[in-house]
C-alpha positions as CSV (number, residue, x, y, z in Angstrom):
1,M,-10.6,-2.5,-51.2
2,A,-11.6,-5.9,-50.2
3,L,-8.2,-7.4,-50.2
4,P,-7.0,-5.4,-46.9
5,W,-10.1,-6.7,-45.3
6,L,-9.5,-10.2,-46.4
7,V,-5.9,-10.1,-45.2
8,L,-7.0,-8.9,-41.8
9,L,-9.7,-11.6,-41.6
10,L,-7.0,-14.5,-42.3
11,A,-4.6,-12.8,-40.0
12,L,-6.9,-12.4,-37.0
13,P,-7.2,-16.4,-36.5
14,I,-3.3,-16.7,-36.8
15,F,-2.8,-14.1,-34.2
16,F,-5.0,-15.3,-31.5
17,L,-3.7,-18.9,-32.2
18,G,-0.3,-17.7,-31.7
19,V,-1.1,-15.9,-28.6
20,F,-2.5,-18.8,-27.3
21,V,0.5,-21.0,-28.2
22,W,2.7,-18.4,-26.4
23,A,0.3,-18.8,-23.3
24,V,0.7,-22.5,-23.3
25,F,4.7,-22.4,-23.8
26,E,4.6,-19.7,-20.8
27,H,2.7,-22.1,-18.5
28,F,4.8,-25.1,-19.1
29,L,8.0,-23.0,-18.8
30,T,7.2,-21.3,-15.7
31,T,4.4,-23.1,-13.8
32,D,4.4,-25.5,-11.1
33,V,1.5,-27.9,-10.5
34,P,1.9,-29.8,-7.0
35,A,1.4,-33.5,-6.8
36,T,-1.1,-32.9,-4.2
37,L,-3.4,-30.8,-6.4
38,Q,-6.6,-32.9,-7.9
39,H,-7.4,-32.6,-11.4
40,P,-4.0,-31.4,-12.5
41,A,-4.9,-31.6,-16.4
42,K,-7.8,-29.3,-15.7
43,L,-5.7,-26.8,-13.7
44,R,-3.0,-26.8,-16.4
45,F,-6.0,-25.9,-19.0
46,L,-7.6,-23.3,-16.5
47,H,-4.0,-21.7,-16.2
48,C,-3.3,-21.5,-19.9
49,I,-6.7,-19.7,-20.4
50,F,-6.0,-17.3,-17.6
51,L,-2.4,-16.6,-19.1
52,Y,-3.9,-16.4,-22.6
53,M,-6.3,-13.6,-21.4
54,I,-3.8,-11.7,-19.7
55,T,-1.6,-11.9,-22.5
56,L,-4.2,-10.6,-24.7
57,G,-4.9,-7.7,-22.4
58,N,-1.2,-6.8,-22.3
59,I,-1.2,-6.6,-25.9
60,F,-4.5,-4.6,-26.3
61,E,-3.3,-2.4,-23.6
62,K,0.2,-1.7,-25.5
63,L,-1.8,-1.1,-28.8
64,G,-4.0,1.7,-26.7
65,I,-7.2,-0.5,-27.1
66,C,-8.0,-1.0,-23.4
67,S,-6.2,-1.8,-20.3
68,M,-5.5,-5.4,-19.3
69,P,-7.6,-5.3,-16.2
70,K,-10.6,-3.8,-17.9
71,F,-10.2,-6.3,-20.7
72,I,-10.3,-9.3,-18.1
73,R,-13.1,-7.8,-16.0
74,F,-15.1,-7.6,-19.4
75,L,-14.4,-11.1,-20.1
76,H,-15.5,-12.4,-16.8
77,D,-18.5,-10.1,-16.5
78,S,-19.8,-11.7,-19.7
79,V,-21.1,-14.8,-18.1
80,R,-24.7,-15.0,-17.5
81,I,-26.2,-14.5,-14.2
82,K,-28.6,-17.0,-12.9
83,K,-31.6,-15.9,-10.8
84,D,-32.3,-17.8,-7.8
85,P,-36.1,-18.1,-6.8
86,E,-35.3,-18.1,-3.0
87,L,-33.6,-14.6,-3.0
88,V,-34.3,-11.2,-3.8
89,V,-31.2,-9.4,-5.4
90,T,-30.8,-5.7,-5.4
91,D,-28.2,-3.4,-6.9
92,L,-27.7,-0.3,-4.9
93,R,-25.3,2.5,-4.6
94,F,-24.2,3.7,-1.2
95,G,-23.0,7.2,-2.5
96,T,-20.9,6.3,-5.4
97,I,-19.8,2.7,-4.2
98,P,-21.8,-0.2,-6.3
99,V,-23.2,-2.7,-3.8
100,R,-25.4,-5.7,-4.5
101,L,-27.9,-7.0,-1.7
102,F,-29.1,-10.3,-1.2
103,Q,-32.2,-11.1,0.8
104,P,-34.0,-14.4,1.2
105,K,-37.7,-14.3,0.1
106,A,-38.9,-16.5,2.9
107,A,-40.5,-14.7,6.1
108,S,-38.5,-14.8,9.1
109,S,-39.5,-14.8,12.6
110,R,-36.7,-12.8,13.6
111,P,-33.9,-10.5,12.2
112,R,-31.5,-12.4,10.3
113,R,-27.7,-12.7,10.4
114,G,-26.0,-10.2,8.2
115,I,-22.9,-10.8,6.0
116,I,-20.7,-8.1,4.6
117,F,-18.7,-9.6,1.6
118,Y,-15.7,-8.1,0.1
119,H,-14.5,-9.8,-3.1
120,G,-10.9,-10.7,-4.1
121,G,-9.1,-10.3,-7.5
122,G,-5.9,-8.2,-6.3
123,T,-7.7,-4.9,-7.1
124,V,-7.3,-6.0,-10.8
125,F,-9.9,-8.6,-11.2
126,G,-13.2,-9.5,-9.8
127,S,-16.6,-7.8,-9.8
128,L,-20.2,-7.9,-8.2
129,D,-21.0,-10.4,-11.4
130,C,-17.9,-12.2,-10.9
131,Y,-18.5,-13.2,-7.4
132,H,-22.6,-13.2,-7.7
133,G,-22.7,-17.1,-7.6
134,L,-20.5,-17.3,-4.5
135,C,-22.5,-14.7,-2.7
136,N,-25.9,-16.1,-3.7
137,Y,-24.9,-19.6,-2.4
138,L,-23.9,-18.1,0.8
139,A,-26.9,-16.2,1.4
140,R,-29.3,-19.0,0.7
141,E,-27.5,-21.6,2.4
142,T,-26.9,-19.7,5.8
143,D,-30.3,-17.8,5.2
144,S,-28.7,-14.4,5.7
145,V,-28.8,-11.1,4.1
146,L,-25.6,-10.5,2.5
147,L,-24.2,-7.3,1.2
148,M,-21.5,-7.6,-1.4
149,I,-19.4,-4.4,-1.8
150,G,-18.0,-3.4,-5.1
151,Y,-14.9,-1.0,-5.0
152,R,-12.9,1.2,-7.3
153,K,-9.9,-0.6,-9.1
154,V,-6.7,-0.3,-11.1
155,P,-5.5,1.3,-13.6
156,D,-8.0,4.1,-12.7
157,H,-7.9,4.1,-9.1
158,H,-5.1,3.2,-6.7
159,S,-4.4,2.9,-2.8
160,P,-6.4,3.8,-0.6
161,A,-9.6,3.4,-2.8
162,L,-10.2,-0.3,-2.1
163,F,-9.9,0.5,1.8
164,Q,-12.0,3.7,1.7
165,D,-15.1,2.1,-0.4
166,C,-15.2,-0.9,1.6
167,M,-15.1,1.0,4.9
168,N,-17.7,3.9,3.8
169,A,-20.2,1.1,2.5
170,S,-19.6,-1.1,5.5
171,I,-20.5,1.7,7.9
172,H,-23.6,2.9,5.7
173,F,-25.0,-0.8,6.1
174,L,-24.1,-1.1,9.7
175,K,-26.0,2.1,10.5
176,A,-29.0,0.9,8.8
177,L,-29.4,-2.8,9.8
178,E,-32.8,-2.7,10.8
179,T,-33.8,-1.5,7.3
180,Y,-32.5,-4.6,5.8
181,G,-33.9,-6.8,8.6
182,V,-30.4,-7.8,10.1
183,D,-29.7,-8.7,13.7
184,P,-27.1,-6.2,14.9
185,S,-25.5,-8.8,17.2
186,R,-25.0,-11.2,14.1
187,V,-22.9,-9.4,11.5
188,V,-20.2,-11.2,9.9
189,V,-17.6,-9.9,7.7
190,C,-16.3,-12.2,4.9
191,G,-13.7,-11.8,1.9
192,D,-11.1,-13.9,0.1
193,S,-7.8,-12.8,-1.0
194,V,-7.4,-9.3,-1.0
195,G,-11.0,-9.2,0.2
196,G,-9.5,-11.2,3.2
197,A,-7.1,-8.4,3.7
198,V,-10.0,-5.9,3.7
199,V,-11.8,-8.0,6.3
200,A,-8.8,-7.8,8.7
201,A,-8.0,-4.1,8.2
202,I,-11.7,-2.9,8.5
203,T,-12.5,-5.1,11.4
204,Q,-9.4,-3.7,13.2
205,A,-10.3,-0.2,12.2
206,L,-13.7,-0.7,13.7
207,V,-12.4,-1.8,17.0
208,G,-13.9,0.9,19.8
209,R,-16.6,2.4,17.3
210,S,-19.2,2.7,20.1
211,D,-21.5,4.3,17.3
212,L,-21.9,1.1,15.4
213,P,-22.9,-2.6,15.9
214,Q,-20.1,-4.7,16.8
215,I,-18.8,-7.1,14.3
216,R,-19.6,-10.6,15.5
217,A,-17.1,-12.6,13.7
218,Q,-14.8,-12.4,10.6
219,V,-14.1,-14.9,7.8
220,L,-10.6,-14.4,6.1
221,I,-10.1,-16.9,2.9
222,Y,-6.5,-17.2,2.1
223,P,-6.0,-13.3,3.0
224,F,-3.0,-11.2,2.0
225,V,-2.1,-9.6,5.5
226,Q,1.4,-8.6,5.2
227,A,3.5,-6.9,2.5
228,F,6.8,-7.0,4.5
229,C,8.2,-10.7,3.8
230,L,7.5,-12.2,0.6
231,Q,10.4,-14.9,1.2
232,L,8.4,-16.9,3.7
233,P,8.1,-20.7,3.4
234,S,4.7,-20.5,1.1
235,Y,6.4,-17.6,-0.9
236,Q,9.2,-19.7,-1.9
237,Q,7.4,-23.2,-2.5
238,N,4.3,-21.9,-4.3
239,Q,6.0,-19.0,-6.2
240,N,5.0,-20.5,-9.6
241,V,1.7,-22.1,-8.4
242,P,-1.6,-21.2,-10.1
243,F,-3.5,-18.9,-9.8
244,L,-1.4,-16.4,-7.8
245,S,2.3,-16.4,-8.6
246,R,4.8,-14.5,-6.7
247,K,5.7,-12.2,-9.7
248,F,2.1,-11.4,-10.2
249,L,1.5,-10.9,-6.5
250,V,4.2,-8.2,-6.4
251,T,3.1,-6.5,-9.7
252,S,-0.6,-6.2,-8.5
253,A,0.6,-4.7,-5.4
254,C,2.8,-2.4,-6.9
255,N,0.2,-1.2,-9.4
256,Y,-2.5,-0.8,-6.8
257,L,0.1,1.3,-4.6
258,A,1.3,3.2,-7.3
259,I,4.7,1.8,-6.7
260,D,7.0,1.9,-9.8
261,L,7.9,-1.7,-10.9
262,S,11.6,-0.9,-11.0
263,W,11.6,-1.5,-7.3
264,R,10.0,-4.9,-7.4
265,D,13.2,-6.5,-6.8
266,A,13.7,-4.6,-3.7
267,I,10.3,-5.3,-2.1
268,L,11.1,-9.3,-2.9
269,N,14.3,-9.0,-1.1
270,G,13.1,-7.1,1.7
271,T,15.7,-4.3,1.3
272,C,13.0,-1.6,1.4
273,V,12.3,-2.2,5.0
274,P,14.6,-0.6,7.6
275,P,16.5,-2.8,10.1
276,D,14.7,-1.2,13.0
277,V,11.3,-2.0,11.4
278,W,12.4,-5.6,10.8
279,R,13.2,-5.7,14.6
280,K,10.2,-4.2,15.7
281,Y,7.8,-6.7,13.8
282,E,9.8,-9.7,14.1
283,K,7.7,-11.5,16.6
284,W,4.7,-11.2,13.8
285,L,6.8,-12.0,10.8
286,S,9.2,-14.6,11.6
287,P,9.1,-18.0,9.8
288,D,9.9,-19.3,13.2
289,N,6.2,-18.8,13.6
290,I,5.4,-21.1,11.0
291,P,5.1,-24.8,12.0
292,K,7.8,-27.1,11.1
293,K,5.9,-29.5,8.9
294,F,5.1,-26.5,6.5
295,K,9.0,-25.9,5.9
296,N,9.6,-29.5,4.9
297,R,9.1,-28.5,1.2
298,G,11.5,-26.4,-0.8
299,Y,12.2,-23.6,1.9
300,Q,15.5,-21.9,2.2
301,P,16.2,-19.7,5.3
302,W,16.4,-16.2,4.2
303,S,17.4,-12.7,5.5
304,P,16.9,-9.3,4.0
305,G,19.4,-7.7,2.0
306,P,21.2,-4.4,2.6
307,F,18.7,-1.6,3.4
308,N,17.8,0.6,0.4
309,E,16.6,3.9,1.5
310,A,15.5,5.0,-2.1
311,A,13.2,1.8,-2.1
312,Y,12.0,2.7,1.3
313,L,10.9,6.0,0.4
314,E,9.0,4.7,-2.6
315,A,7.4,1.6,-1.0
316,K,6.9,2.4,2.8
317,H,3.0,2.6,2.4
318,M,3.2,-1.0,1.8
319,L,4.2,-1.2,5.4
320,D,1.1,0.8,6.8
321,V,-1.5,-1.2,9.0
322,E,-4.2,-0.7,6.3
323,N,-2.0,-2.4,3.9
324,S,-0.4,-5.0,6.4
325,P,-3.0,-5.6,9.1
326,L,-0.9,-8.4,10.8
327,I,1.2,-5.7,12.4
328,A,-1.6,-4.1,14.1
329,D,-1.0,-3.3,17.7
330,D,-1.7,-6.1,20.4
331,E,-4.2,-3.9,22.1
332,V,-6.2,-3.7,18.9
333,I,-5.8,-7.7,18.1
334,A,-6.9,-8.3,21.3
335,Q,-10.5,-6.8,20.8
336,L,-11.0,-8.3,17.4
337,P,-14.3,-10.7,17.2
338,E,-13.9,-14.7,16.7
339,S,-12.3,-15.6,13.5
340,F,-12.5,-18.4,10.7
341,L,-9.1,-18.7,8.6
342,V,-9.0,-20.7,5.5
343,S,-5.5,-21.5,4.1
344,C,-4.5,-23.7,1.1
345,E,-1.4,-26.0,1.0
346,N,-0.6,-24.9,-2.5
347,D,-1.3,-21.0,-2.1
348,I,1.5,-18.4,-2.1
349,L,-0.5,-16.8,0.8
350,R,-0.7,-19.8,2.9
351,D,1.7,-18.4,5.5
352,D,0.1,-15.2,6.0
353,S,-3.0,-17.0,7.2
354,L,-0.7,-19.1,9.5
355,L,0.7,-15.9,11.0
356,Y,-2.6,-14.1,11.5
357,K,-3.8,-17.2,13.0
358,K,-1.0,-17.3,15.7
359,C,-1.0,-13.4,16.1
360,L,-4.8,-13.6,16.7
361,E,-4.4,-16.6,19.3
362,D,-1.6,-14.7,21.0
363,Q,-4.0,-12.2,21.9
364,G,-6.8,-14.5,23.2
365,V,-9.0,-14.3,20.0
366,R,-10.9,-17.4,19.3
367,V,-9.9,-18.9,15.8
368,T,-11.3,-21.6,13.9
369,W,-8.7,-22.6,11.2
370,Y,-9.7,-24.7,8.0
371,H,-6.5,-25.9,6.0
372,L,-6.9,-27.7,2.5
373,E,-4.2,-29.9,1.6
374,D,-5.3,-30.0,-2.1
375,G,-6.3,-26.3,-2.0
376,F,-5.0,-23.6,-4.3
377,H,-5.5,-19.6,-4.7
378,G,-8.5,-18.7,-6.2
379,S,-10.1,-22.1,-6.1
380,I,-13.4,-21.0,-4.2
381,L,-14.7,-19.2,-7.6
382,F,-14.9,-22.9,-9.2
383,F,-17.1,-24.1,-6.6
384,D,-20.3,-24.0,-9.0
385,K,-18.7,-24.4,-12.4
386,K,-19.7,-28.0,-13.2
387,A,-17.2,-29.1,-15.7
388,L,-14.4,-26.7,-14.1
389,F,-15.4,-27.9,-10.5
390,F,-12.5,-28.6,-8.1
391,P,-13.4,-30.7,-4.7
392,C,-11.4,-28.1,-2.8
393,S,-13.7,-25.2,-4.1
394,L,-17.0,-26.9,-2.5
395,K,-15.0,-27.8,0.8
396,I,-14.1,-24.3,1.3
397,V,-17.8,-22.9,0.5
398,N,-19.3,-25.6,2.9
399,A,-16.8,-24.8,5.6
400,V,-17.6,-21.2,5.5
401,V,-21.2,-21.9,5.5
402,S,-21.1,-24.3,8.5
403,Y,-19.3,-21.8,10.4
404,V,-21.6,-18.9,9.6
405,K,-24.5,-20.9,10.4
406,G,-23.1,-21.4,13.9
407,I,-22.9,-17.7,14.6
């Protein structure tokens, strides 16, 4: 009876080592690390670990043990959370939606600034625990009351769960600002990656709501604001740069929007978008809106392939304004609050920020733009990770803190 257990014990280390070797090979065969990135060896190591965890998760999913997203979330939520003596942190539920409230302990002579934060992770990764350190830092350094909103994720939940949960929790908070000691005239919404997309979509949806306090400013950190054109310069240049490849982006979007992965190529090639829709939104989506200096590196002009009606019928909800807030009507954009946009040179989503920046400025919205030549997608999460720290990570966080303190 002991022999099968002995064989299993000997096989497990070999299995995990084999998977890690596979992840290392995949990294070096498929990943680009641009010369402008600082600490390239550290980035390569972290990306190998990232691929290792995803590969393990995919194996466990195929074996019926657990889904890949749940496995990754289990791992990143296992990190110990440090208590901050300067803040009171409270886990709450607004209905069924989990939220985490960060409140400075020190007395204040007036109501504090409020921050609503939507975390990133592509509806696959990310959680209240994963982003605890970042939100703790933002609340403490800006002396603000910060509400971080959790939301339902894949594989159990799909569109529009993300938007609905964040919208409902935001409205609940906005209606009770005085309860939390927040000044209704100084509410900032903030988010990174898909959380930045939520910032854009919710800020637009709240335009004209006279029953709620107006949003004072929006902070979008490398946001995903359009699902039309995945061949913009940055999508070509950075398609294999950690930690967001173009393949992983499309796969995550398809999973969240419940689109079969067999349509992935049609989405990449733009054949799921009708010609009249391309013409209608060309002024927002055209690569001509990207400054020339961002096209010098590895960009090939592109045009969509022949229209595929079947692909359109499967993927048309990608083109809804909730999923592509870049295409909102000019009348809505013109009423948006002042904005702070962060973009990273080595990020597939760099051009989403550039296009949204132009869209806002064209309608008279005040925009502060912060661009990092050495930045990459997801870098903000490493700002407090000591040995895993990147200079660009702290630059982003401090830039956001400086902007918010001016509100």
